[in-house]
C-alpha atoms as one frame of an Amber mdcrd trajectory, in Angstrom:
protein
 104.808  51.742  19.393 106.711  51.123  15.680 108.553  48.498  14.608 111.800
  49.502  14.949 111.570  50.693  18.644 109.830  46.958  19.480 112.797  45.292
  17.742 115.524  47.661  19.882 113.387  47.105  23.026 112.983  43.119  22.335
 116.596  43.005  21.363 117.860  44.625  24.785 114.989  42.448  26.696 116.364
  39.095  24.820 119.981  39.769  25.731 119.387  40.692  29.392 117.276  37.531
  29.693 119.919  35.267  27.995 122.518  36.653  30.599 120.452  35.783  33.869
 119.406  32.327  31.975 122.993  31.153  31.247 123.711  32.390  34.794 121.446
  30.609  36.401 122.137  27.314  34.716 126.215  27.610  35.436 125.054  28.106
  38.974 122.947  25.567  39.113 125.182  22.955  37.290 127.632  23.385  40.159
 125.036  21.843  42.646 124.443  18.607  40.071 125.439  15.405  41.017 129.066
  14.109  39.674 127.031  11.664  37.342 127.682  12.304  33.786 124.081  11.035
  32.485 122.379  13.438  35.185 124.903  16.475  33.284 124.199  15.290  30.051
 119.996  15.431  31.043 120.649  18.814  32.630 122.273  20.289  30.025 119.894
  18.981  27.013 117.112  20.390  28.949 118.743  23.923  29.513 120.255  24.131
  26.184 116.512  23.505  24.600 114.145  25.166  27.227 115.742  28.531  26.600
 113.558  29.619  23.845 110.329  28.931  25.288 110.158  31.695  27.483 110.954
  34.207  24.597 108.252  33.317  22.327 105.868  35.603  23.919 108.377  38.085
  23.273 109.304  37.490  19.706 105.381  37.226  18.811 105.084  40.838  20.472
 108.276  42.363  18.445 106.656  41.101  15.208 102.965  42.226  15.824 102.298
  45.364  14.007 104.760  45.088  10.991
């Protein structure tokens, strides 16, 4: 598979993943206790953790260039 096709497919996969990730994060945020510290901790973790599952996809996209 050539690099352009990998980049295109990877870009589509990233967009789909982020849409699902944000939807899940917002749905889970509705069930948090009404505590500012809990919300801050939740959004700090969720805001930083989205990149970890994308690392294998990004490395796959970069191979073969």
